[in-house]
Each structure stands twice: as structure tokens, then as C-alpha cells.
N, C-alpha and C positions, 0 to 999 in steps of 0.2 A: 230777761234770760229765759223764760218761757218762748218767746217769740222767735231765738236764736234755735231752740232746741228743736221746732217745728223748722225749720228752716232746712237744716243737717239733714231732718228726715228725711225731708220734700226732696233732695239733692241726692241720698242714697238711694232712695225709692229710683227718680230719673236715671241716673248713674247704672243702678240693676238692669232697668228698663231698655237699656242700651245695649248691655252687655248680653244681655238674654236675647236679645232682636240679631245682635252681630253673631254670635254662636250660633244662631238658628239659621243663618244665609248662612254661612261656611257649609254647616251640613246639611244643606242644602232642605231642608223640613220649613224655612221662612220664605216668602217672595221678597222680591228686592224692586225700589222702586228705580229706575232707569236713567239718567240724564240724556238729553237728544243727543243726535250723532254731530252736533255743533258744538257743544259745550265740554264734549269729550276731545274733540281734536284740540280746541281750548287749551282743553291740559295736559294732554302730550305735550305742545307746544310748548308751553310753559317748563315743563320739567325738562325739556330738549334743553329749552333756552339756559337754565337753570344750569344743567350738566355740564353742557359746553360751556358756559362763563368761566366756572370752576376751573376747571381744567385748564384753559386758554389761561387765568388768572397766575392760576400756579404753575406752567411754564413760562410767563413771561417772566416772571419775579427770580426764578430760574438765569433765565437768559440776561437778567440785570443785574442778579447777584448769585454768583455761580457757590459763594463758601455757604454752606446750609446753617452753621453757626450764625454768622452775619445776620443771615433771613432771622433768623429765631430771636436774637437781640433787636432787631427794630423791627420785628413785630411786638415783641414786650414794651418798648419805647412806647411804641401808637395806641398800645394799649391802656400804658398807662398816663397817656396825655401829654408826653412830653420828649422834646426835641431830639431826634436822632444824632448822636455828636459827629461831627465831620472825619470820613475816615478816610486815608490816601490808599488813592489806588493804584494798581499792580506796574502799571505804568509811570508812574511818578517815583515807586520805590525803585524803581528798577532806575530811573533817570537819575537819584539821590547817590546808589550803588555806583555807578558809570561816574559820575562828575569825582566823587569821594575815591575810586580807581584810577583815571586820573592826574587828581590830585598826589599821589602813589607815587605813579608811573612818570611822571615829569609833562606837565601841560603842556611842553614843547616839542613834546616827541609824537613822531606819526602814530602813533598808537593811543597816546594820550589826546591829542590834536582829533582821531577818527572818534574818540569814546565824549568828548564834549558834546560835541555837534551829534551824534546819535539821541546821549545823553538828554540834550536840550530837544531834542526831535520827540524823544518818550515821553517827556515832560509835556507837550504841545497835546499828546497821544492822550495822557492820564487825565488833562482838563477837559477834553475832548469830551471821552466817557463822562470822567462827574455832570457835565453839562447837559448830555441825552440822558443818562438815568436820569435825572433831576424832571428833564422835561417830559419823560413816558412814564417818570410814574404821575406826573400833574395831570397831563393828558387822555392816558390809558387808563393804568393800574388806577386813578381815584374812582372815573366812574364805575369801572366792573365792580370792585369794594363795596360800593353804596348802592349799586343795585342788589345787591346776594345779602347784604346788612339792614338793608331797608326795605322797598320793593317786592322784595323776593318774601321777607320777612313777613310784611303783611300779607301778601297772598297766600301764605303757609297757616297764618292763623285764620283767614277766613275762609278756606278749605275746610279746616278742623269742623269751625264753626257749621257748615254747611252739612259735614257728615254729621255730626250729631242732630242736625235738624232732621237730617233726611232717614236715622235710626229713629226719632223721634217719631216721622210720622207713618214709618212703616208698621213700629208697632203700633200705633193706633190701629192699624186697619186691620191689624192681625186680632186687636181686642173686638172691631166693630163686627168682622167678618166671627168671632166667636159667639157674639149676644144676639146677634141673630140668629147662629144655629140654633141657640136656645132659645132664642123667643118662638120657634118654629115647633115645641115641643109643650113649653109653658108662656101663657100671657104673662107668667106674671114679670119676666124679663124686660115687657117693653120699653120701663124705667133704664135698662141699663141701655138697650141701644142708644135713647135716645142723649141720653150722657156719650155714649163711644163716638155718637155723629157730632154731636160739638165740639168733640176734642181734636177729632178729625178735621173739622172745620177750619178751627186754630191752628193749629200743626201744620198745615198745609200753607195758612197764611205765611206762618211764619219762613216755613221752606223756599216757599215761592219769593218772599222778602230776600231770604239772603242767597238764594242761588243767584237773583240779577247783581245783586252788589259783588260777589265771586266773579260774575258773568263781565260787570263791567272792568276790575283789574285785572282779570285774565285776558281779554284787549287791548289792555294799556301795554303790553308787550309787544306790540307791532309799532310802538311810540319808543321802548326801551330798543331795539334793534337800529331804528333811526338813529338815536341816540347815540350808541353805538359807533357804526360805521361811519359816524364823523369823529368820533373820537380814533378810529383805526387809523382813516385818512392822516390825523394828528401824529399817530406815531409812526406810520409809515412817513413821511415828510420829516419826520424828525429823524429816525433811522437812517434814511438816506444823507439828511446833511451833514452826519457824522460820519457817517463810511466817505462823504465824499471830503470833508475835512482830513482824514486818513489820508487819505488818496494822495489830497493834494503837498501834504504834510513829508508822505514818504517819499515824495516823487523829486520837494526839496530839496531833501537830505540825500539822495540820489543824485543830482545833476551836482552837490558839494561835495560829494566824496567823489565823482567822477572827475570833475575838476584837481582835486588833491595826491589821484592814484597818481601821476607821473613822479608827483615831490617824494610821495610817502616809497614807492620803489628806489628813485634815486637813494634817498637816504639810508635805507635799509642795507640799499647793496656795500653804503658808502663804512656804515659800520658796521656792519657784519659779513666779512668774504664768504663766509661759508652758506650763506643763507641765499646769495646770488644765485644759484640755481633756480629756485624754486620764489618769486618775490609775491611778496602779500598780494590778494585779486580782493579786491572789492566789491563786493554784488549786492543788487537790491534784491528784497527776497521776496519784494510785495509786487514784481513784475515779473510778466513772461519771461520763462529759462528764452535763450536762442542760440542757437546752436554758434560754435564757435569757429570759422573758416583754419583749416592747418595751415603753421605757417608755411608759406613757400621756402624751400631753398634758393641760399643762395644765389644770387642771378649777376653776373661779369655784368658791371659795369653799372651796376645800383649803386649811390652809397648808403653806407648802412648810417643813415641819421639819426634814425629813433633810438638804436642800441648806444649812440654818442647824448643821446639827453637831447636836441638840438632838430627841429623838423621844422624846412626850410620847404614850404609846398612846390616851387620853382623846378628845387632838386629832385624832386619826389616823381619818378616814371611808373608807370603800372608794370607789372609783371607779364613776357608774354603769355602767363596763361596761370588761373585762378582767382580772376575778377568774374566776379556775381553780380548780379542786380539786388537790390536792396528795398523795402517797402518803409520809409520810416513811421514810428508807433507813436511817437509822440513829440512836440515840439521841444527845442533842444540852440539853447544862448550858447555863443562859441564863449569861450573864456578869454581865449588872447588870440592872434595870428596865425596858430598852428591848428585853431580848429575849425571846423566848419558847421556854420550854424543849420540846423534842418528846419522844415516846417510837416506837423503830421499827414501824412499819406501821400507825401513827394517819392518818385521813385530813382533812388541814386546809384552809383556804379561803386561796388566795395574792395577792397584788397587787402591782402597784411604783407606786409615786410618782416625781413629777418630782423630778431631780436625785439622785436614791437609786444607791450604789452600784450598777452590774449581778451583783456578786456576793451580794445581799441582796433578801429582800421582805418584804413584811409580811404575819403568818401570822395568820389568827386562829383561834382554837378556843372555841365558844362565845360569851361574854363575855367571853374573854379574848382578847389580842392584842397582837404584839412583834416584832423583828426577827429572820426566821432565814435560814439561811446556804442558798445555792443548791443548793451542792453534795449535802446532805442530803435532797432532794427529788426526789422522780418524777414530775413536772408531767403532767397526763393533761388530753388532749382533754376 
């Protein structure tokens, strides 16, 4: 019991001494031991690393999970060391709604068929998003959190200890200075000087030892940067794979819808004569918009085969005016003999015929001709 009382008294005395030294430093009434420039640079670099790591971590979390309520829920599960329940992505939920809508509208109708095709693509996009979030969390977010909750906490703890050692050292320096000033007036203070010098040697040793420990931890920030750089490369790779998958899914969907557009228009005309003057247009939202060539007026001698729903390439002749050159943006596989297969970056001649679907043009390459989708072309002046 007596030992505990003495220890508490000693701790209180140390705390009071540090508080006095800190206050006098702030008021400019006490000297302060300055760290060398290299050490100060290490401290500044560590603080910078911590601050930017926190910001990057938080914003990446927002990127992967925009819903703040869901982020809070995931944070609580993580702190409770429990598995986060599987959550349906927005794409998967949209796919579910589209599939259910197609069942109500009729899966055999043009709209129903399109809803099913688009819904399937949305489901694949949602699954790709889920895999990207999982991969990014493991390869990027987890290392950043480990640094902030592990290495940085250790560094912060040792820095606080170093600060206390520095306050003890400067307090001993102040006591020694006072003892020497008193000794000059009376020889009776010689014992106080000797005691103050002994305390100063001890505190200096402790300060030097703690400074070395802290320095080694701060120099380890360079290794942290190397580790985060590797994680950043993995994050970019995951993101690249994700967007490449999304692009391919949408490209496949565009091809499917492009093949069905003529059928859909025909069905719409037969089912609803009132809507025949404004046929539905299927557009790919992910590909760049391409201006449509104005429909050429009716030309005498040119059969209106497109309006009749049957295209015989041998019967199609280019109009006297209105042809343009176009560069192919993407590969396109012809669905039947009425279409022209395309290769990316090749040049073809295109033109429109009266009554054609505005999403399609007639393309010519040498002796070959056939329908081509507008969204796969860059029209040149």
C-alpha cells in the first residue's frame, strides 16, 4: 500500500513537472530542445502520409459504396468482427425489375424481349461490380486501414513518449541551470548541482534512446509507401478489368439489340398503325453518339426495298448525292446476308435510303454492300 502511494506521488510530480515545462515553453519562458532537421522532415512526412491515406481511404470507400447508411452498417459489422451480409447491387436489382416487367408485358413482345436482354446485361454488370468491390477492398482498402490502425498507432504512441522524454530533459536542464545560479551565491548548493547533473544524464540517455526508436519507425514510412504503391497498382488493375468487362457486356448488348431492331420496328408497325410514323429506336448509351445522315428524298428508279422489310444488296444502288465516307469504330459481325460485316478502322462508303430505320445505313466496301449500324461508324465530312 505504501509503495503504491509513493508511486502515485512520484507520477504526480513527474506530470506536474512536464506541465510546468510545457506551459513555460508556450509562454516563451523556458528553453526547448529542438530536434534535428532530418528528424523534423521525417515527422512531417509521416503526418503527410497519415493525412492523405485517411482521405484516399474515405473517398475510395465512397466510390465503392456510395450509400452512407450501407457504409456505416459495414463499419459496424467490421468492428464487431462479423461477416458483412451479402447485398444486392443496383444493377442486379434493376435486372430483377426488368425481368419481372417483361413477364407482365409479355416476353414475346418486342418490348418484353428487349427488357429481358437488357436485364440480363444489367445482372452481369451487377455481378462484375460486386467482384470489383470485393477485389478492391482486399487489395487496396485493407492495407490502408492496416496502416492507420496498426503502424500509425504505434508511431503516434512512440512520438508521445518522445515528447514526454523531451519535456523531462528540458525540465532537468532548467533545474541544473537554477542550481548553478544558486551555487554561485552560496557553496551550500553544491549537492543540488551534483543531483541535477545526475538527473540530466539519466534523462538525456532516455531521450536519446526514445529518439532512436521513433526515428526507426518514421524511416519505415518509406516501406509503407512502397507497399501502398503495389496496392495501388492492384487497385488500378481491378478497376481496369471491371470497366473492360462492362464495356464488353454493353457492346454485346448493342449488337443483340441492333440485330433485333428491324424486327421490332416491323412488329410495332403491324401492331400499332398510329405509331408507324415514329418507329422505336434502340440506342447504345455507352458508345459515342454519331450524327445521322439525313434521309435522301425518293429517287426515281430506286426500289424502296428497305421500307418493305426485305433488303437485296444487288438491287440497292447508291443515290446520285448523299453518300459519305465513314470510319468503322468497332468490329461488327453480320447477323444475316442483308448486313455488312465490319472491321475496326476500315473505311467504307455509306448512304441512306427512303424509309430506312435511322439507326442503320447502307454500307459499301468494294463490291460488297449491306446494312450497317450507325453507332459503329464515325461519319466523315
